[in-house]
PQR file of N, CA, C, O and H, with PARSE charges and radii, in Angstrom:
ATOM      1  N   MET A   1      12.869 174.450  68.366 -0.4000 1.5000
ATOM      2  CA  MET A   1      13.182 173.107  68.758 -0.0000 2.0000
ATOM      3  C   MET A   1      12.461 172.802  70.074  0.5500 1.7000
ATOM      4  O   MET A   1      12.390 173.657  70.957 -0.5500 1.4000
ATOM      5  N   LYS A   2      11.941 171.614  70.199 -0.4000 1.5000
ATOM      6  CA  LYS A   2      11.285 171.273  71.462 -0.0000 2.0000
ATOM      7  C   LYS A   2      12.126 170.268  72.230  0.5500 1.7000
ATOM      8  O   LYS A   2      12.912 169.511  71.660 -0.5500 1.4000
ATOM      9  H   LYS A   2      11.999 170.919  69.482  0.4000 1.0000
ATOM     10  N   LYS A   3      11.934 170.286  73.537 -0.4000 1.5000
ATOM     11  CA  LYS A   3      12.630 169.332  74.393 -0.0000 2.0000
ATOM     12  C   LYS A   3      11.709 168.902  75.518  0.5500 1.7000
ATOM     13  O   LYS A   3      10.700 169.548  75.798 -0.5500 1.4000
ATOM     14  H   LYS A   3      11.295 170.901  74.000  0.4000 1.0000
ATOM     15  N   ILE A   4      12.068 167.812  76.153 -0.4000 1.5000
ATOM     16  CA  ILE A   4      11.265 167.270  77.240 -0.0000 2.0000
ATOM     17  C   ILE A   4      11.482 168.115  78.489  0.5500 1.7000
ATOM     18  O   ILE A   4      12.610 168.479  78.823 -0.5500 1.4000
ATOM     19  H   ILE A   4      12.888 167.286  75.926  0.4000 1.0000
ATOM     20  N   LYS A   5      10.387 168.420  79.169 -0.4000 1.5000
ATOM     21  CA  LYS A   5      10.451 169.171  80.419 -0.0000 2.0000
ATOM     22  C   LYS A   5       9.804 168.323  81.511  0.5500 1.7000
ATOM     23  O   LYS A   5       8.675 167.856  81.361 -0.5500 1.4000
ATOM     24  H   LYS A   5       9.471 168.125  78.898  0.4000 1.0000
ATOM     25  N   VAL A   6      10.529 168.130  82.608 -0.4000 1.5000
ATOM     26  CA  VAL A   6      10.013 167.410  83.772 -0.0000 2.0000
ATOM     27  C   VAL A   6      10.098 168.351  84.964  0.5500 1.7000
ATOM     28  O   VAL A   6      11.171 168.870  85.272 -0.5500 1.4000
ATOM     29  H   VAL A   6      11.446 168.509  82.730  0.4000 1.0000
ATOM     30  N   LEU A   7       8.985 168.572  85.628 -0.4000 1.5000
ATOM     31  CA  LEU A   7       8.977 169.408  86.836 -0.0000 2.0000
ATOM     32  C   LEU A   7       9.422 168.524  88.004  0.5500 1.7000
ATOM     33  O   LEU A   7       8.606 168.042  88.789 -0.5500 1.4000
ATOM     34  H   LEU A   7       8.113 168.151  85.378  0.4000 1.0000
ATOM     35  N   THR A   8      10.717 168.331  88.093 -0.4000 1.5000
ATOM     36  CA  THR A   8      11.290 167.379  89.053 -0.0000 2.0000
ATOM     37  C   THR A   8      10.897 167.682  90.492  0.5500 1.7000
ATOM     38  O   THR A   8      10.752 166.761  91.295 -0.5500 1.4000
ATOM     39  H   THR A   8      11.381 168.723  87.456  0.4000 1.0000
ATOM     40  N   ASP A   9      10.722 168.952  90.831 -0.4000 1.5000
ATOM     41  CA  ASP A   9      10.324 169.307  92.198 -0.0000 2.0000
ATOM     42  C   ASP A   9       8.962 168.734  92.573  0.5500 1.7000
ATOM     43  O   ASP A   9       8.673 168.540  93.754 -0.5500 1.4000
ATOM     44  H   ASP A   9      10.840 169.701  90.179  0.4000 1.0000
ATOM     45  N   ASP A  10       8.128 168.463  91.575 -0.4000 1.5000
ATOM     46  CA  ASP A  10       6.797 167.916  91.822 -0.0000 2.0000
ATOM     47  C   ASP A  10       6.721 166.408  91.581  0.5500 1.7000
ATOM     48  O   ASP A  10       5.664 165.805  91.767 -0.5500 1.4000
ATOM     49  H   ASP A  10       8.363 168.620  90.616  0.4000 1.0000
ATOM     50  N   CYS A  11       7.823 165.800  91.172 -0.4000 1.5000
ATOM     51  CA  CYS A  11       7.860 164.360  90.886 -0.0000 2.0000
ATOM     52  C   CYS A  11       7.687 163.566  92.182  0.5500 1.7000
ATOM     53  O   CYS A  11       8.223 163.940  93.225 -0.5500 1.4000
ATOM     54  H   CYS A  11       8.682 166.289  91.021  0.4000 1.0000
ATOM     55  N   ILE A  12       6.931 162.464  92.105 -0.4000 1.5000
ATOM     56  CA  ILE A  12       6.734 161.603  93.275 -0.0000 2.0000
ATOM     57  C   ILE A  12       7.614 160.352  93.209  0.5500 1.7000
ATOM     58  O   ILE A  12       7.582 159.522  94.118 -0.5500 1.4000
ATOM     59  H   ILE A  12       6.495 162.159  91.258  0.4000 1.0000
ATOM     60  N   GLY A  13       8.394 160.216  92.145 -0.4000 1.5000
ATOM     61  CA  GLY A  13       9.342 159.111  92.029 -0.0000 2.0000
ATOM     62  C   GLY A  13       8.705 157.757  91.788  0.5500 1.7000
ATOM     63  O   GLY A  13       9.274 156.733  92.165 -0.5500 1.4000
ATOM     64  H   GLY A  13       8.420 160.890  91.406  0.4000 1.0000
ATOM     65  N   CYS A  14       7.539 157.731  91.168 -0.4000 1.5000
ATOM     66  CA  CYS A  14       6.849 156.455  90.962 -0.0000 2.0000
ATOM     67  C   CYS A  14       7.552 155.574  89.937  0.5500 1.7000
ATOM     68  O   CYS A  14       7.435 154.350  89.994 -0.5500 1.4000
ATOM     69  H   CYS A  14       7.077 158.563  90.862  0.4000 1.0000
ATOM     70  N   GLY A  15       8.277 156.173  89.006 -0.4000 1.5000
ATOM     71  CA  GLY A  15       9.029 155.415  88.015 -0.0000 2.0000
ATOM     72  C   GLY A  15       8.261 154.996  86.784  0.5500 1.7000
ATOM     73  O   GLY A  15       8.793 154.261  85.952 -0.5500 1.4000
ATOM     74  H   GLY A  15       8.373 157.167  88.959  0.4000 1.0000
ATOM     75  N   ALA A  16       7.026 155.440  86.641 -0.4000 1.5000
ATOM     76  CA  ALA A  16       6.242 155.049  85.470 -0.0000 2.0000
ATOM     77  C   ALA A  16       6.934 155.458  84.177  0.5500 1.7000
ATOM     78  O   ALA A  16       7.030 154.655  83.248 -0.5500 1.4000
ATOM     79  H   ALA A  16       6.594 156.038  87.317  0.4000 1.0000
ATOM     80  N   CYS A  17       7.411 156.678  84.103 -0.4000 1.5000
ATOM     81  CA  CYS A  17       8.041 157.162  82.870 -0.0000 2.0000
ATOM     82  C   CYS A  17       9.310 156.385  82.546  0.5500 1.7000
ATOM     83  O   CYS A  17       9.559 156.048  81.389 -0.5500 1.4000
ATOM     84  H   CYS A  17       7.333 157.331  84.857  0.4000 1.0000
ATOM     85  N   VAL A  18      10.106 156.103  83.562 -0.4000 1.5000
ATOM     86  CA  VAL A  18      11.346 155.349  83.360 -0.0000 2.0000
ATOM     87  C   VAL A  18      11.033 153.918  82.914  0.5500 1.7000
ATOM     88  O   VAL A  18      11.705 153.378  82.035 -0.5500 1.4000
ATOM     89  H   VAL A  18       9.904 156.376  84.503  0.4000 1.0000
ATOM     90  N   GLY A  19      10.026 153.319  83.511 -0.4000 1.5000
ATOM     91  CA  GLY A  19       9.639 151.967  83.140 -0.0000 2.0000
ATOM     92  C   GLY A  19       9.068 151.874  81.739  0.5500 1.7000
ATOM     93  O   GLY A  19       9.329 150.906  81.025 -0.5500 1.4000
ATOM     94  H   GLY A  19       9.480 153.759  84.225  0.4000 1.0000
ATOM     95  N   ILE A  20       8.291 152.868  81.339 -0.4000 1.5000
ATOM     96  CA  ILE A  20       7.662 152.869  80.023 -0.0000 2.0000
ATOM     97  C   ILE A  20       8.649 153.291  78.940  0.5500 1.7000
ATOM     98  O   ILE A  20       8.630 152.742  77.838 -0.5500 1.4000
ATOM     99  H   ILE A  20       8.079 153.654  81.919  0.4000 1.0000
ATOM    100  N   ASP A  21       9.507 154.258  79.242 -0.4000 1.5000
ATOM    101  CA  ASP A  21      10.392 154.824  78.216 -0.0000 2.0000
ATOM    102  C   ASP A  21      11.788 155.125  78.764  0.5500 1.7000
ATOM    103  O   ASP A  21      12.127 156.288  78.986 -0.5500 1.4000
ATOM    104  H   ASP A  21       9.522 154.704  80.137  0.4000 1.0000
ATOM    105  N   PRO A  22      12.599 154.088  78.983 -0.5600 1.5000
ATOM    106  CA  PRO A  22      13.950 154.309  79.495  0.2800 2.0000
ATOM    107  C   PRO A  22      14.873 155.015  78.504  0.5500 1.7000
ATOM    108  O   PRO A  22      15.963 155.448  78.880 -0.5500 1.4000
ATOM    109  N   GLU A  23      14.448 155.139  77.233 -0.4000 1.5000
ATOM    110  CA  GLU A  23      15.234 155.897  76.263 -0.0000 2.0000
ATOM    111  C   GLU A  23      15.244 157.379  76.614  0.5500 1.7000
ATOM    112  O   GLU A  23      16.242 158.063  76.388 -0.5500 1.4000
ATOM    113  H   GLU A  23      13.563 154.788  76.928  0.4000 1.0000
ATOM    114  N   HIS A  24      14.146 157.878  77.163 -0.4000 1.5000
ATOM    115  CA  HIS A  24      14.003 159.311  77.403 -0.0000 2.0000
ATOM    116  C   HIS A  24      14.066 159.735  78.869  0.5500 1.7000
ATOM    117  O   HIS A  24      14.241 160.919  79.159 -0.5500 1.4000
ATOM    118  H   HIS A  24      13.335 157.323  77.347  0.4000 1.0000
ATOM    119  N   PHE A  25      13.926 158.783  79.802 -0.4000 1.5000
ATOM    120  CA  PHE A  25      13.883 159.150  81.221 -0.0000 2.0000
ATOM    121  C   PHE A  25      14.806 158.287  82.062  0.5500 1.7000
ATOM    122  O   PHE A  25      15.042 157.116  81.766 -0.5500 1.4000
ATOM    123  H   PHE A  25      13.784 157.822  79.567  0.4000 1.0000
ATOM    124  N   THR A  26      15.315 158.894  83.109 -0.4000 1.5000
ATOM    125  CA  THR A  26      16.111 158.189  84.112 -0.0000 2.0000
ATOM    126  C   THR A  26      15.836 158.862  85.454  0.5500 1.7000
ATOM    127  O   THR A  26      15.090 159.839  85.526 -0.5500 1.4000
ATOM    128  H   THR A  26      15.123 159.845  83.350  0.4000 1.0000
ATOM    129  N   PHE A  27      16.447 158.331  86.518 -0.4000 1.5000
ATOM    130  CA  PHE A  27      16.290 158.919  87.846 -0.0000 2.0000
ATOM    131  C   PHE A  27      17.519 159.746  88.206  0.5500 1.7000
ATOM    132  O   PHE A  27      18.638 159.396  87.829 -0.5500 1.4000
ATOM    133  H   PHE A  27      17.053 157.538  86.459  0.4000 1.0000
ATOM    134  N   ASN A  28      17.315 160.836  88.931 -0.4000 1.5000
ATOM    135  CA  ASN A  28      18.440 161.584  89.482 -0.0000 2.0000
ATOM    136  C   ASN A  28      18.869 160.937  90.791  0.5500 1.7000
ATOM    137  O   ASN A  28      18.310 159.911  91.179 -0.5500 1.4000
ATOM    138  H   ASN A  28      16.406 161.120  89.237  0.4000 1.0000
ATOM    139  N   ASP A  29      19.834 161.505  91.467 -0.4000 1.5000
ATOM    140  CA  ASP A  29      20.363 160.926  92.713 -0.0000 2.0000
ATOM    141  C   ASP A  29      19.328 160.858  93.827  0.5500 1.7000
ATOM    142  O   ASP A  29      19.465 160.053  94.748 -0.5500 1.4000
ATOM    143  H   ASP A  29      20.288 162.339  91.151  0.4000 1.0000
ATOM    144  N   GLU A  30      18.297 161.691  93.757 -0.4000 1.5000
ATOM    145  CA  GLU A  30      17.248 161.703  94.778 -0.0000 2.0000
ATOM    146  C   GLU A  30      16.108 160.745  94.443  0.5500 1.7000
ATOM    147  O   GLU A  30      15.175 160.599  95.233 -0.5500 1.4000
ATOM    148  H   GLU A  30      18.186 162.345  93.009  0.4000 1.0000
ATOM    149  N   GLY A  31      16.172 160.087  93.275 -0.4000 1.5000
ATOM    150  CA  GLY A  31      15.137 159.131  92.894 -0.0000 2.0000
ATOM    151  C   GLY A  31      13.969 159.729  92.139  0.5500 1.7000
ATOM    152  O   GLY A  31      12.904 159.118  92.052 -0.5500 1.4000
ATOM    153  H   GLY A  31      16.930 160.205  92.633  0.4000 1.0000
ATOM    154  N   TYR A  32      14.160 160.928  91.589 -0.4000 1.5000
ATOM    155  CA  TYR A  32      13.118 161.584  90.817 -0.0000 2.0000
ATOM    156  C   TYR A  32      13.466 161.575  89.333  0.5500 1.7000
ATOM    157  O   TYR A  32      14.638 161.521  88.961 -0.5500 1.4000
ATOM    158  H   TYR A  32      15.026 161.425  91.659  0.4000 1.0000
ATOM    159  N   SER A  33      12.460 161.628  88.510 -0.4000 1.5000
ATOM    160  CA  SER A  33      12.636 161.542  87.065 -0.0000 2.0000
ATOM    161  C   SER A  33      13.285 162.789  86.487  0.5500 1.7000
ATOM    162  O   SER A  33      12.996 163.915  86.891 -0.5500 1.4000
ATOM    163  H   SER A  33      11.508 161.671  88.812  0.4000 1.0000
ATOM    164  N   ILE A  34      14.173 162.548  85.526 -0.4000 1.5000
ATOM    165  CA  ILE A  34      14.770 163.623  84.745 -0.0000 2.0000
ATOM    166  C   ILE A  34      14.850 163.170  83.288  0.5500 1.7000
ATOM    167  O   ILE A  34      14.931 161.973  83.014 -0.5500 1.4000
ATOM    168  H   ILE A  34      14.407 161.632  85.198  0.4000 1.0000
ATOM    169  N   PRO A  35      14.828 164.120  82.355 -0.5600 1.5000
ATOM    170  CA  PRO A  35      14.973 163.747  80.952  0.2800 2.0000
ATOM    171  C   PRO A  35      16.375 163.198  80.691  0.5500 1.7000
ATOM    172  O   PRO A  35      17.362 163.683  81.245 -0.5500 1.4000
ATOM    173  N   LYS A  36      16.439 162.192  79.848 -0.4000 1.5000
ATOM    174  CA  LYS A  36      17.709 161.553  79.523 -0.0000 2.0000
ATOM    175  C   LYS A  36      18.130 161.868  78.090  0.5500 1.7000
ATOM    176  O   LYS A  36      19.323 161.965  77.801 -0.5500 1.4000
ATOM    177  H   LYS A  36      15.637 161.798  79.398  0.4000 1.0000
ATOM    178  N   SER A  37      17.155 162.029  77.192 -0.4000 1.5000
ATOM    179  CA  SER A  37      17.441 162.258  75.776 -0.0000 2.0000
ATOM    180  C   SER A  37      16.329 163.096  75.162  0.5500 1.7000
ATOM    181  O   SER A  37      15.162 162.977  75.536 -0.5500 1.4000
ATOM    182  H   SER A  37      16.186 161.950  77.427  0.4000 1.0000
ATOM    183  N   ASN A  38      16.708 163.938  74.222 -0.4000 1.5000
ATOM    184  CA  ASN A  38      15.728 164.707  73.464 -0.0000 2.0000
ATOM    185  C   ASN A  38      15.729 164.284  71.999  0.5500 1.7000
ATOM    186  O   ASN A  38      15.319 165.050  71.127 -0.5500 1.4000
ATOM    187  H   ASN A  38      17.656 164.035  73.919  0.4000 1.0000
ATOM    188  N   GLU A  39      16.181 163.088  71.736 -0.4000 1.5000
ATOM    189  CA  GLU A  39      16.132 162.499  70.400 -0.0000 2.0000
ATOM    190  C   GLU A  39      14.833 161.717  70.272  0.5500 1.7000
ATOM    191  O   GLU A  39      14.256 161.296  71.275 -0.5500 1.4000
ATOM    192  H   GLU A  39      16.514 162.466  72.444  0.4000 1.0000
ATOM    193  N   ASN A  40      14.368 161.520  69.027 -0.4000 1.5000
ATOM    194  CA  ASN A  40      13.213 160.659  68.768 -0.0000 2.0000
ATOM    195  C   ASN A  40      11.975 161.082  69.571  0.5500 1.7000
ATOM    196  O   ASN A  40      11.324 160.249  70.202 -0.5500 1.4000
ATOM    197  H   ASN A  40      14.837 161.862  68.213  0.4000 1.0000
ATOM    198  N   LEU A  41      11.665 162.353  69.542 -0.4000 1.5000
ATOM    199  CA  LEU A  41      10.571 162.894  70.348 -0.0000 2.0000
ATOM    200  C   LEU A  41       9.176 162.518  69.854  0.5500 1.7000
ATOM    201  O   LEU A  41       8.179 162.849  70.496 -0.5500 1.4000
ATOM    202  H   LEU A  41      12.194 163.030  69.030  0.4000 1.0000
ATOM    203  N   ASP A  42       9.106 161.839  68.735 -0.4000 1.5000
ATOM    204  CA  ASP A  42       7.808 161.403  68.213 -0.0000 2.0000
ATOM    205  C   ASP A  42       7.508 159.949  68.558  0.5500 1.7000
ATOM    206  O   ASP A  42       6.549 159.380  68.037 -0.5500 1.4000
ATOM    207  H   ASP A  42       9.916 161.570  68.214  0.4000 1.0000
ATOM    208  N   SER A  43       8.308 159.341  69.422 -0.4000 1.5000
ATOM    209  CA  SER A  43       8.124 157.920  69.719 -0.0000 2.0000
ATOM    210  C   SER A  43       6.840 157.663  70.502  0.5500 1.7000
ATOM    211  O   SER A  43       6.404 158.483  71.309 -0.5500 1.4000
ATOM    212  H   SER A  43       9.088 159.802  69.845  0.4000 1.0000
ATOM    213  N   GLU A  44       6.261 156.521  70.243 -0.4000 1.5000
ATOM    214  CA  GLU A  44       5.033 156.121  70.930 -0.0000 2.0000
ATOM    215  C   GLU A  44       5.294 155.911  72.425  0.5500 1.7000
ATOM    216  O   GLU A  44       4.448 156.235  73.258 -0.5500 1.4000
ATOM    217  H   GLU A  44       6.615 155.854  69.587  0.4000 1.0000
ATOM    218  N   ALA A  45       6.465 155.368  72.756 -0.4000 1.5000
ATOM    219  CA  ALA A  45       6.803 155.144  74.167 -0.0000 2.0000
ATOM    220  C   ALA A  45       6.861 156.461  74.931  0.5500 1.7000
ATOM    221  O   ALA A  45       6.413 156.531  76.076 -0.5500 1.4000
ATOM    222  H   ALA A  45       7.152 155.104  72.079  0.4000 1.0000
ATOM    223  N   LEU A  46       7.406 157.503  74.314 -0.4000 1.5000
ATOM    224  CA  LEU A  46       7.474 158.811  74.966 -0.0000 2.0000
ATOM    225  C   LEU A  46       6.073 159.357  75.213  0.5500 1.7000
ATOM    226  O   LEU A  46       5.777 159.847  76.302 -0.5500 1.4000
ATOM    227  H   LEU A  46       7.770 157.446  73.384  0.4000 1.0000
ATOM    228  N   MET A  47       5.228 159.275  74.220 -0.4000 1.5000
ATOM    229  CA  MET A  47       3.851 159.757  74.395 -0.0000 2.0000
ATOM    230  C   MET A  47       3.141 158.975  75.503  0.5500 1.7000
ATOM    231  O   MET A  47       2.409 159.560  76.301 -0.5500 1.4000
ATOM    232  H   MET A  47       5.468 158.877  73.334  0.4000 1.0000
ATOM    233  N   ASN A  48       3.351 157.671  75.554 -0.4000 1.5000
ATOM    234  CA  ASN A  48       2.744 156.851  76.615 -0.0000 2.0000
ATOM    235  C   ASN A  48       3.273 157.232  77.989  0.5500 1.7000
ATOM    236  O   ASN A  48       2.513 157.275  78.956 -0.5500 1.4000
ATOM    237  H   ASN A  48       3.946 157.196  74.906  0.4000 1.0000
ATOM    238  N   ALA A  49       4.567 157.510  78.082 -0.4000 1.5000
ATOM    239  CA  ALA A  49       5.161 157.901  79.363 -0.0000 2.0000
ATOM    240  C   ALA A  49       4.584 159.230  79.848  0.5500 1.7000
ATOM    241  O   ALA A  49       4.258 159.384  81.025 -0.5500 1.4000
ATOM    242  H   ALA A  49       5.185 157.475  77.297  0.4000 1.0000
ATOM    243  N   ILE A  50       4.464 160.177  78.938 -0.4000 1.5000
ATOM    244  CA  ILE A  50       3.901 161.486  79.297 -0.0000 2.0000
ATOM    245  C   ILE A  50       2.463 161.328  79.788  0.5500 1.7000
ATOM    246  O   ILE A  50       2.084 161.897  80.811 -0.5500 1.4000
ATOM    247  H   ILE A  50       4.729 160.052  77.982  0.4000 1.0000
ATOM    248  N   GLU A  51       1.675 160.560  79.060 -0.4000 1.5000
ATOM    249  CA  GLU A  51       0.269 160.362  79.430 -0.0000 2.0000
ATOM    250  C   GLU A  51       0.112 159.547  80.708  0.5500 1.7000
ATOM    251  O   GLU A  51      -0.903 159.672  81.393 -0.5500 1.4000
ATOM    252  H   GLU A  51       1.983 160.098  78.228  0.4000 1.0000
ATOM    253  N   SER A  52       1.096 158.717  81.043 -0.4000 1.5000
ATOM    254  CA  SER A  52       0.999 157.842  82.209 -0.0000 2.0000
ATOM    255  C   SER A  52       1.468 158.487  83.508  0.5500 1.7000
ATOM    256  O   SER A  52       1.281 157.912  84.581 -0.5500 1.4000
ATOM    257  H   SER A  52       1.921 158.616  80.487  0.4000 1.0000
ATOM    258  N   CYS A  53       2.063 159.653  83.432 -0.4000 1.5000
ATOM    259  CA  CYS A  53       2.561 160.310  84.640 -0.0000 2.0000
ATOM    260  C   CYS A  53       1.373 160.630  85.556  0.5500 1.7000
ATOM    261  O   CYS A  53       0.483 161.388  85.171 -0.5500 1.4000
ATOM    262  H   CYS A  53       2.215 160.120  82.561  0.4000 1.0000
ATOM    263  N   PRO A  54       1.355 160.055  86.765 -0.5600 1.5000
ATOM    264  CA  PRO A  54       0.198 160.252  87.642  0.2800 2.0000
ATOM    265  C   PRO A  54       0.046 161.680  88.161  0.5500 1.7000
ATOM    266  O   PRO A  54      -1.042 162.065  88.589 -0.5500 1.4000
ATOM    267  N   VAL A  55       1.110 162.465  88.130 -0.4000 1.5000
ATOM    268  CA  VAL A  55       1.015 163.845  88.602 -0.0000 2.0000
ATOM    269  C   VAL A  55       1.117 164.861  87.463  0.5500 1.7000
ATOM    270  O   VAL A  55       1.116 166.067  87.711 -0.5500 1.4000
ATOM    271  H   VAL A  55       1.994 162.152  87.783  0.4000 1.0000
ATOM    272  N   GLY A  56       1.204 164.387  86.223 -0.4000 1.5000
ATOM    273  CA  GLY A  56       1.153 165.264  85.053 -0.0000 2.0000
ATOM    274  C   GLY A  56       2.251 166.297  84.967  0.5500 1.7000
ATOM    275  O   GLY A  56       1.991 167.447  84.613 -0.5500 1.4000
ATOM    276  H   GLY A  56       1.205 163.408  86.021  0.4000 1.0000
ATOM    277  N   ILE A  57       3.483 165.908  85.286 -0.4000 1.5000
ATOM    278  CA  ILE A  57       4.567 166.888  85.318 -0.0000 2.0000
ATOM    279  C   ILE A  57       5.503 166.826  84.116  0.5500 1.7000
ATOM    280  O   ILE A  57       6.522 167.516  84.087 -0.5500 1.4000
ATOM    281  H   ILE A  57       3.694 164.974  85.574  0.4000 1.0000
ATOM    282  N   ILE A  58       5.164 166.005  83.123 -0.4000 1.5000
ATOM    283  CA  ILE A  58       6.021 165.861  81.945 -0.0000 2.0000
ATOM    284  C   ILE A  58       5.336 166.530  80.759  0.5500 1.7000
ATOM    285  O   ILE A  58       4.153 166.309  80.500 -0.5500 1.4000
ATOM    286  H   ILE A  58       4.336 165.445  83.147  0.4000 1.0000
ATOM    287  N   SER A  59       6.098 167.350  80.046 -0.4000 1.5000
ATOM    288  CA  SER A  59       5.563 168.040  78.873 -0.0000 2.0000
ATOM    289  C   SER A  59       6.721 168.357  77.936  0.5500 1.7000
ATOM    290  O   SER A  59       7.859 167.947  78.162 -0.5500 1.4000
ATOM    291  H   SER A  59       7.059 167.530  80.257  0.4000 1.0000
ATOM    292  N   PHE A  60       6.406 169.086  76.895 -0.4000 1.5000
ATOM    293  CA  PHE A  60       7.429 169.601  75.988 -0.0000 2.0000
ATOM    294  C   PHE A  60       7.528 171.095  76.182  0.5500 1.7000
ATOM    295  O   PHE A  60       6.542 171.754  76.512 -0.5500 1.4000
ATOM    296  H   PHE A  60       5.481 169.419  76.711  0.4000 1.0000
ATOM    297  N   GLU A  61       8.724 171.633  75.976 -0.4000 1.5000
ATOM    298  CA  GLU A  61       8.885 173.076  75.963 -0.0000 2.0000
ATOM    299  C   GLU A  61       9.663 173.454  74.713  0.5500 1.7000
ATOM    300  O   GLU A  61      10.534 172.716  74.252 -0.5500 1.4000
ATOM    301  H   GLU A  61       9.524 171.097  75.708  0.4000 1.0000
ATOM    302  N   GLU A  62       9.333 174.601  74.185 -0.4000 1.5000
ATOM    303  CA  GLU A  62      10.035 175.122  73.016 -0.0000 2.0000
ATOM    304  C   GLU A  62      11.252 175.901  73.489  0.5500 1.7000
ATOM    305  O   GLU A  62      11.165 176.739  74.386 -0.5500 1.4000
ATOM    306  H   GLU A  62       8.626 175.201  74.559  0.4000 1.0000
ATOM    307  N   VAL A  63      12.370 175.612  72.878 -0.4000 1.5000
ATOM    308  CA  VAL A  63      13.591 176.367  73.156 -0.0000 2.0000
ATOM    309  C   VAL A  63      14.178 176.798  71.822  0.5500 1.7000
ATOM    310  O   VAL A  63      14.125 176.066  70.833 -0.5500 1.4000
ATOM    311  H   VAL A  63      12.441 174.931  72.149  0.4000 1.0000
ATOM    312  N   ASN A  64      14.733 177.994  71.815 -0.4000 1.5000
ATOM    313  CA  ASN A  64      15.384 178.421  70.574 -0.0000 2.0000
ATOM    314  C   ASN A  64      16.845 178.028  70.640  0.5500 1.7000
ATOM    315  O   ASN A  64      17.399 177.870  71.728 -0.5500 1.4000
ATOM    316  H   ASN A  64      14.776 178.589  72.618  0.4000 1.0000
ATOM    317  N   ASP A  65      17.464 177.871  69.504 -0.4000 1.5000
ATOM    318  CA  ASP A  65      18.851 177.424  69.427 -0.0000 2.0000
ATOM    319  C   ASP A  65      19.808 178.395  70.094  0.5500 1.7000
ATOM    320  O   ASP A  65      20.809 177.969  70.671 -0.5500 1.4000
ATOM    321  H   ASP A  65      17.014 177.999  68.620  0.4000 1.0000
ATOM    322  N   GLU A  66      19.519 179.714  70.027 -0.4000 1.5000
ATOM    323  CA  GLU A  66      20.386 180.711  70.653 -0.0000 2.0000
ATOM    324  C   GLU A  66      20.440 180.510  72.157  0.5500 1.7000
ATOM    325  O   GLU A  66      21.518 180.561  72.750 -0.5500 1.4000
ATOM    326  H   GLU A  66      18.706 180.060  69.558  0.4000 1.0000
ATOM    327  N   LYS A  67      19.294 180.283  72.783 -0.4000 1.5000
ATOM    328  CA  LYS A  67      19.239 180.088  74.227 -0.0000 2.0000
ATOM    329  C   LYS A  67      20.046 178.852  74.620  0.5500 1.7000
ATOM    330  O   LYS A  67      20.782 178.878  75.606 -0.5500 1.4000
ATOM    331  H   LYS A  67      18.418 180.242  72.302  0.4000 1.0000
ATOM    332  N   GLU A  68      19.910 177.776  73.855 -0.4000 1.5000
ATOM    333  CA  GLU A  68      20.633 176.550  74.152 -0.0000 2.0000
ATOM    334  C   GLU A  68      22.134 176.759  73.991  0.5500 1.7000
ATOM    335  O   GLU A  68      22.909 176.260  74.807 -0.5500 1.4000
ATOM    336  H   GLU A  68      19.312 177.755  73.054  0.4000 1.0000
ATOM    337  N   GLU A  69      22.566 177.486  72.956 -0.4000 1.5000
ATOM    338  CA  GLU A  69      23.978 177.751  72.746 -0.0000 2.0000
ATOM    339  C   GLU A  69      24.548 178.585  73.884  0.5500 1.7000
ATOM    340  O   GLU A  69      25.665 178.324  74.330 -0.5500 1.4000
ATOM    341  H   GLU A  69      21.936 177.891  72.293  0.4000 1.0000
ATOM    342  N   GLU A  70      23.800 179.595  74.371 -0.4000 1.5000
ATOM    343  CA  GLU A  70      24.248 180.410  75.497 -0.0000 2.0000
ATOM    344  C   GLU A  70      24.429 179.568  76.738  0.5500 1.7000
ATOM    345  O   GLU A  70      25.405 179.737  77.469 -0.5500 1.4000
ATOM    346  H   GLU A  70      22.892 179.807  74.009  0.4000 1.0000
ATOM    347  N   THR A  71      23.499 178.662  76.982 -0.4000 1.5000
ATOM    348  CA  THR A  71      23.578 177.788  78.160 -0.0000 2.0000
ATOM    349  C   THR A  71      24.829 176.910  78.077  0.5500 1.7000
ATOM    350  O   THR A  71      25.533 176.743  79.073 -0.5500 1.4000
ATOM    351  H   THR A  71      22.707 178.524  76.388  0.4000 1.0000
ATOM    352  N   GLU A  72      25.109 176.355  76.909 -0.4000 1.5000
ATOM    353  CA  GLU A  72      26.280 175.513  76.732 -0.0000 2.0000
ATOM    354  C   GLU A  72      27.561 176.302  76.921  0.5500 1.7000
ATOM    355  O   GLU A  72      28.526 175.792  77.491 -0.5500 1.4000
ATOM    356  H   GLU A  72      24.537 176.490  76.099  0.4000 1.0000
ATOM    357  N   GLU A  73      27.582 177.552  76.445 -0.4000 1.5000
ATOM    358  CA  GLU A  73      28.782 178.378  76.563 -0.0000 2.0000
ATOM    359  C   GLU A  73      29.074 178.752  78.002  0.5500 1.7000
ATOM    360  O   GLU A  73      30.241 178.853  78.378 -0.5500 1.4000
ATOM    361  H   GLU A  73      26.798 177.966  75.982  0.4000 1.0000
ATOM    362  N   THR A  74      28.062 178.958  78.811 -0.4000 1.5000
ATOM    363  CA  THR A  74      28.280 179.367  80.186 -0.0000 2.0000
ATOM    364  C   THR A  74      28.508 178.184  81.124  0.5500 1.7000
ATOM    365  O   THR A  74      28.896 178.376  82.277 -0.5500 1.4000
ATOM    366  H   THR A  74      27.114 178.876  78.505  0.4000 1.0000
ATOM    367  N   ALA A  75      28.277 176.994  80.653 -0.4000 1.5000
ATOM    368  CA  ALA A  75      28.450 175.792  81.491 -0.0000 2.0000
ATOM    369  C   ALA A  75      29.908 175.430  81.644  0.5500 1.7000
ATOM    370  O   ALA A  75      30.233 174.449  82.314 -0.5500 1.4000
ATOM    371  H   ALA A  75      27.963 176.839  79.717  0.4000 1.0000
TER
END
């Protein structure tokens, strides 16, 4: 399964991704981008947001279901 990965520590807070694709991105309390949803990952808006990031910090990462279940259990 793939999910959106944002290197928030490197985000400059320009808001391009949020403006282009508010379905998948929002701002955290510090004003930096974070993923909001991992649904509809084939959307054109998501691809445009990823390509529009001026610092190139948005990508996809593969996660296995076991790892995700472990994370949920320990939360």
